C-alpha positions in Angstrom: 0.3 0.0 0.2 1.0 3.5 -1.0 0.2 6.6 0.8 0.0 10.1 -0.9 1.5 12.7 1.4 -1.0 14.9 3.2 1.3 17.8 1.8 3.9 18.3 -0.6 7.8 17.7 0.5 8.2 21.4 0.1 7.1 24.4 -1.9 8.7 26.9 -4.2 8.1 30.7 -3.5 10.0 32.0 -6.6 11.7 35.3 -6.2 10.9 38.2 -8.1 12.5 41.1 -8.7 15.7 42.4 -10.2 19.5 43.7 -8.9 22.5 44.7 -9.8 26.3 44.4 -8.4 29.4 46.4 -9.1 32.4 44.7 -10.8 36.1 45.6 -9.6 39.3 44.3 -10.7 42.0 43.6 -8.3 46.0 43.3 -9.2 47.1 39.8 -9.1 50.4 40.8 -7.5 48.8 42.9 -4.3 46.2 40.1 -3.5 49.2 37.5 -3.6 51.6 39.7 -2.0 52.2 38.8 2.1 51.2 41.8 4.1 50.1 44.3 1.2 46.8 45.8 1.7 44.1 45.8 -0.8 42.2 48.2 0.6 42.6 51.7 0.6 43.1 53.9 3.4 40.1 54.6 5.0 39.5 58.7 4.6 42.5 58.8 2.5 41.8 61.5 -0.5 42.3 58.4 -3.2 39.6 56.5 -1.2 37.6 59.7 -1.8 37.6 59.7 -4.9 37.2 55.8 -5.8 34.4 53.9 -5.8 34.8 52.2 -3.2 37.6 50.4 -0.7 39.1 48.6 -3.6 39.4 51.3 -6.4 37.1 52.0 -9.2 34.9 49.8 -10.8 35.2 48.2 -13.9 31.4 47.4 -14.9 28.1 46.3 -13.6 26.6 42.7 -13.2 22.5 42.9 -13.7 20.4 40.6 -13.2 16.6 39.5 -12.6 16.0 37.2 -9.3 14.6 34.2 -12.0 18.4 34.2 -13.7 19.9 34.0 -10.1 17.6 30.7 -9.7 18.9 29.9 -13.0 22.5 30.3 -12.4 22.1 28.2 -9.0 20.3 25.8 -10.1 22.9 24.8 -12.7 25.7 25.3 -10.4 23.7 22.6 -7.8 23.3 20.4 -11.1 26.9 20.0 -11.7 27.2 19.0 -7.7 24.2 16.6 -7.4 24.1 13.1 -8.5 21.3 11.1 -6.7 17.6 11.5 -8.1 16.9 12.8 -4.1 19.5 15.7 -4.9 18.3 16.8 -8.0 15.0 16.9 -6.9 15.5 18.9 -3.9 19.1 20.7 -3.7 18.5 21.9 -7.2 15.4 23.5 -6.8 15.2 24.4 -3.0 17.5 27.0 -3.5 15.1 29.8 -4.3 12.3 28.3 -1.4 15.1 27.8 0.8 16.5 30.9 0.9 13.7 33.2 -0.2 13.3 35.6 2.3 17.3 36.4 2.4 18.1 38.7 -0.1 16.8 42.1 -1.1 15.4 42.6 -4.7 14.4 45.4 -6.8 17.3 47.5 -5.4 20.3 48.9 -7.2 22.5 46.6 -5.0 22.0 43.5 -4.1 21.6 42.8 -0.7 21.4 40.3 2.5 18.4 40.7 4.8 19.6 42.1 8.3 20.6 39.2 10.3 19.2 38.7 13.7 21.0 40.0 16.5 20.2 37.4 18.8 21.2 34.2 16.7 24.6 33.0 17.3 24.7 31.0 14.2 22.4 33.0 11.5 25.4 34.7 10.0 27.6 32.2 9.7 26.1 30.7 6.6 29.0 29.6 4.8 27.2 27.2 2.9 24.8 29.9 1.5 27.5 32.4 0.9 29.6 29.8 -0.9 26.4 29.1 -3.2 25.8 32.8 -3.8 29.5 33.3 -4.8 28.6 30.4 -7.2 25.8 31.3 -8.9 27.0 35.2 -9.0 30.4 34.1 -10.4 28.5 32.0 -13.2 26.1 35.0 -14.5 29.9 37.1 -14.7 31.0 34.0 -16.8 28.0 34.5 -19.2 28.3 38.1 -19.0 32.0 37.6 -20.3 30.5 35.7 -23.0 31.5 31.9 -21.4 28.5 29.3 -22.7 29.4 25.8 -21.7 30.6 24.8 -18.2 31.4 21.9 -15.4 33.4 21.2 -12.3 36.6 20.7 -12.8 37.0 17.3 -11.1 34.2 16.6 -13.4 35.8 17.3 -16.8 39.3 16.0 -15.7 38.2 12.4 -14.3 36.2 12.1 -17.5 39.1 13.0 -19.9 41.6 10.9 -18.0 39.0 8.2 -18.4 38.5 8.3 -22.2 42.4 8.8 -22.6 43.0 5.6 -20.7 45.3 7.3 -18.2 46.5 4.7 -15.5 45.4 4.8 -11.9 48.9 5.8 -10.8 49.6 8.4 -13.1 45.7 10.3 -11.7 47.2 9.1 -8.8 50.5 11.5 -9.3 48.5 14.0 -10.8 46.3 14.0 -7.2 49.7 14.1 -5.0 51.1 16.9 -7.2 47.8 19.1 -6.7 47.0 18.2 -3.3 50.9 19.3 -2.7 50.3 23.0 -4.0 46.6 23.4 -2.3 47.9 24.2 1.0 44.7 22.8 2.8 44.5 19.6 0.5 40.8 19.6 1.1 38.7 18.8 -1.7 37.0 21.4 -2.4 40.0 23.2 -3.4 39.8 22.7 -7.0 38.9 25.5 -9.3 35.2 24.8 -9.3 34.5 25.0 -13.0 36.2 24.8 -16.7 34.6 27.0 -18.7 34.3 27.2 -22.7 33.3 29.9 -25.3 31.7 29.7 -28.3 34.9 29.9 -29.9 36.3 27.0 -27.5 38.9 29.1 -25.6 38.7 27.5 -22.4 39.2 29.1 -18.7 39.5 28.0 -15.3 37.5 29.7 -12.4 37.6 29.7 -8.9 34.2 31.1 -7.3 34.1 32.4 -4.0 31.6 34.1 -1.4 31.1 36.0 2.0 28.6 37.8 4.3 30.4 41.2 4.9 29.6 41.7 9.0 28.4 45.4 9.3 30.4 46.1 12.3 33.6 45.1 11.8 33.4 45.3 8.2 36.4 42.7 7.2 35.4 40.9 3.8 37.8 38.3 3.3 38.5 39.1 0.1 42.5 39.3 0.0 42.6 35.7 1.5 39.9 34.1 -0.7 41.1 35.2 -4.0 45.0 34.6 -3.2 43.5 31.3 -2.1 41.6 30.7 -5.7 45.0 32.0 -7.4 46.8 29.2 -5.7 44.0 26.6 -6.9 43.9 28.5 -10.4 47.9 27.8 -11.0 47.8 24.4 -9.9 44.8 23.1 -12.0 45.9 25.0 -15.1 49.4 22.9 -15.4 47.4 19.4 -15.9 44.9 20.6 -18.6 45.3 20.7 -22.3 45.2 22.1 -24.0 46.0 24.9 -21.6 43.5 27.4 -20.3 44.1 31.0 -21.8 42.7 32.1 -18.6 41.9 31.7 -14.8 39.3 33.9 -12.9 39.3 33.8 -9.5 35.5 35.9 -8.6 34.7 36.4 -5.0 30.8 38.4 -4.5 30.8 39.9 -0.9 27.4 41.0 -0.2 26.3 43.1 2.6 23.1 43.8 4.7 20.1 45.8 3.7 21.4 48.3 6.8 24.7 48.3 5.8 25.8 52.2 5.7 29.5 51.1 6.4 30.9 52.6 2.9 31.3 50.0 0.4 28.3 48.6 -1.6 28.0 44.7 -1.7 30.3 43.6 -5.1 32.1 41.4 -6.9 36.1 41.6 -6.9 38.2 39.5 -9.6 41.6 38.4 -10.7 42.3 37.5 -14.3 45.9 35.9 -14.8 46.8 34.3 -17.8 46.8 30.3 -17.5 50.2 28.6 -16.2 52.3 26.5 -18.2 53.0 22.9 -17.5 55.6 21.3 -16.0 56.7 17.6 -15.4 53.8 16.0 -14.6 50.8 13.8 -16.6 48.3 16.2 -18.4 45.2 15.1 -20.2 43.9 16.2 -22.6 40.3 17.6 -22.7 38.5 15.7 -25.7 37.4 18.5 -28.1 33.9 18.7 -27.0 33.4 17.1 -23.3 32.5 20.6 -21.5 29.4 20.7 -23.8 29.3 17.3 -23.3 28.9 17.7 -19.6 27.3 20.9 -19.6 24.2 19.2 -21.2 24.4 16.6 -19.3 23.8 17.9 -15.9 21.3 19.9 -17.3 19.6 16.9 -18.8 19.5 15.6 -15.2 17.8 18.3 -14.1 14.9 18.2 -16.5 14.4 14.5 -15.2 16.2 12.7 -18.0 18.6 11.6 -15.9 19.8 8.3 -17.5 20.4 10.6 -20.7 22.2 13.2 -18.7 24.7 10.7 -17.7 25.6 8.8 -20.5 26.3 12.3 -22.0 28.3 13.3 -19.0 30.2 9.6 -19.5 31.0 9.7 -22.9 29.0 6.2 -22.8 26.0 5.3 -25.4 22.7 3.7 -24.6 19.7 2.6 -26.2 17.9 5.7 -27.8 14.5 6.4 -25.6 11.3 7.8 -27.3 10.5 10.7 -24.8 7.8 13.2 -25.4 8.2 16.8 -24.2 6.1 20.3 -24.6 7.1 22.2 -26.8 6.7 26.0 -25.8 6.7 29.0 -28.1 8.4 31.9 -26.4 9.9 35.3 -28.6 9.7 33.0 -31.8 11.9 30.4 -30.0 10.9 26.6 -29.2 11.8 24.7 -26.0 11.3 21.5 -24.8 10.1 21.4 -21.4 9.2 19.2 -18.2 7.5 20.9 -15.4 9.7 21.8 -11.9 6.6 22.6 -9.9 2.8 23.5 -10.2 1.7 27.3 -8.9 -1.2 25.7 -7.2 -3.3 27.2 -3.8 -2.7 24.5 -0.7 -6.6 24.8 0.1 -7.3 23.9 -3.5 -4.9 21.0 -3.4 -6.8 19.6 0.2 -10.2 20.4 -1.6 -8.9 18.1 -4.6 -7.1 15.5 -3.3 -8.7 15.1 0.1 -12.3 15.7 -0.1 -12.7 13.7 -3.5 -9.8 11.5 -3.9 -11.5 9.8 -7.0 -11.5 13.2 -8.6 -7.8 13.9 -9.4 -8.9 16.7 -11.6 -6.3 19.2 -10.3 -5.7 21.5 -13.2 -8.6 23.5 -12.7 -7.2 24.8 -10.0 -3.7 25.3 -10.9 -2.3 28.7 -12.2 0.4 28.6 -13.3 4.0 25.9 -13.8 7.7 26.5 -13.1 9.3 24.7 -16.2 13.0 24.4 -17.0 13.9 23.5 -20.5 16.1 23.5 -23.7 16.0 25.1 -27.2 15.1 22.4 -29.4 17.6 22.2 -31.8 20.0 22.0 -29.5 18.3 18.9 -27.4 18.3 17.7 -30.8 22.0 17.7 -31.4 22.9 16.5 -27.8 20.4 13.4 -28.3 23.0 12.6 -31.5 25.7 13.3 -29.1 24.4 10.6 -26.5 24.3 8.1 -29.2 27.7 8.7 -30.6 30.2 9.1 -27.7 32.9 9.1 -29.5 32.2 11.7 -32.1 32.4 15.7 -31.6 28.7 16.0 -32.3 28.3 19.2 -30.0 31.0 21.2 -32.0 28.3 21.6 -34.4 26.2 23.9 -31.9 26.0 27.2 -32.9 23.7 29.3 -30.4 24.7 32.5 -31.3 20.7 33.0 -32.7 19.8 33.1 -28.8 21.9 36.2 -28.3 19.3 38.7 -29.8 16.8 36.8 -27.7 18.6 36.9 -24.5 18.9 40.8 -25.1 15.1 41.4 -26.1 14.0 39.3 -23.1 12.5 41.6 -20.6 10.1 39.5 -18.7 10.7 39.1 -15.5 9.3 35.4 -14.9 12.4 34.7 -17.9 15.2 33.6 -17.7 17.6 32.2 -21.3 21.0 31.5 -20.7 23.4 31.3 -23.8 23.4 27.0 -24.1 20.1 27.4 -24.7 18.8 26.1 -21.0 15.7 28.1 -19.9 13.7 28.5 -16.7 10.4 30.0 -16.7 7.0 30.7 -15.1 3.8 30.8 -16.7 0.4 31.4 -15.8 -2.4 29.2 -17.4 -3.3 30.7 -20.0 0.3 31.5 -21.3 1.0 28.2 -20.8 -1.7 26.9 -23.4 -1.3 29.3 -25.5 2.4 28.8 -25.9 2.3 24.9 -26.3 3.1 24.2 -30.0 2.4 20.5 -29.5 4.0 17.5 -28.1 7.3 16.5 -29.8 9.0 13.0 -29.8 13.3 13.3 -29.1 14.9 10.6 -29.5 17.5 10.4 -26.7 
């Protein structure tokens, strides 16, 4: 006998609004120099003439709340492998922290902390997840399209190249010797790739600045990031042309100590290889891993794993609704229904034989992939040794992203999307149910 839970396992309260963060570039030599201050002296003439205590801003990162959620979901999908984790962690970010941020401001802020709580502000896990999401959006701004975690890429490339176990261990020992703490999470978060196939490493950091002490951990964070990036850039081929350390430092809503919330980054060149075994990354592996993670987030877990692992699978016919938005078609899966709890109780509890809950649904939260992209990805799954994904050309999505002013819609340059549609918009946008061979 199976029991239907009285209420859903969790509900999603999607964030809405827009915000912005300034970007400031720091000098690599100042970041790595021991005893060197990277912040300008308080009340100095130079400080008064600068945008913030780190100097002048180089640019701004503007984003919508749903884009922030989209980025956070993508970072979680690169980490999660079990079905339970895929269902909860990659989706629950929005509801777990829906009251943690201030939206519709010109400077992204965290809500004021509870001064009576000893642990609330020590939320390093949340800070790290925010740092990853903002760093991803920053890399997208810089025209990087495809990505996955560094260890995921390296391990699959090593398997494809049939590198012996002892050689892999040699690399692991080298990396541990160069990363002072030796912690497993001290590898660069991601390998990124542009549509031109230019590869870069990126290490994301994040922190919440205490409003009283005004002591962002920027220097230590980025110095550690540079150490990690240098070590890893020497064991990957082709050598990354760039290595970005990106730190996001959020301040509270009521913090008026001087600096705004900001993104600080360093942009050193890639490091040359030394006498260490180098893994050759297959030409479309970064793209395979990128889409493998996203397919898993769409519920196509078996296909996603096969694509990531460069492993063929028996073709399956999957029927998905195709919606048309801004003259582009997207195959989608529903992540959640917008429905009132009272309506759900009315439907499921009082009339359990009816189950006609569609009338109570006022909207959907969906994730998807541009149709042409999904078809090419499906072909790549069934040809694991061929660089099928090099055929991808998502340049036509750039105008769609730029024209996208709908606050309930997020489109990334790889063709992945997250959207919230009310019931009528969903009905109007559905073109058909289409079968994909994946």
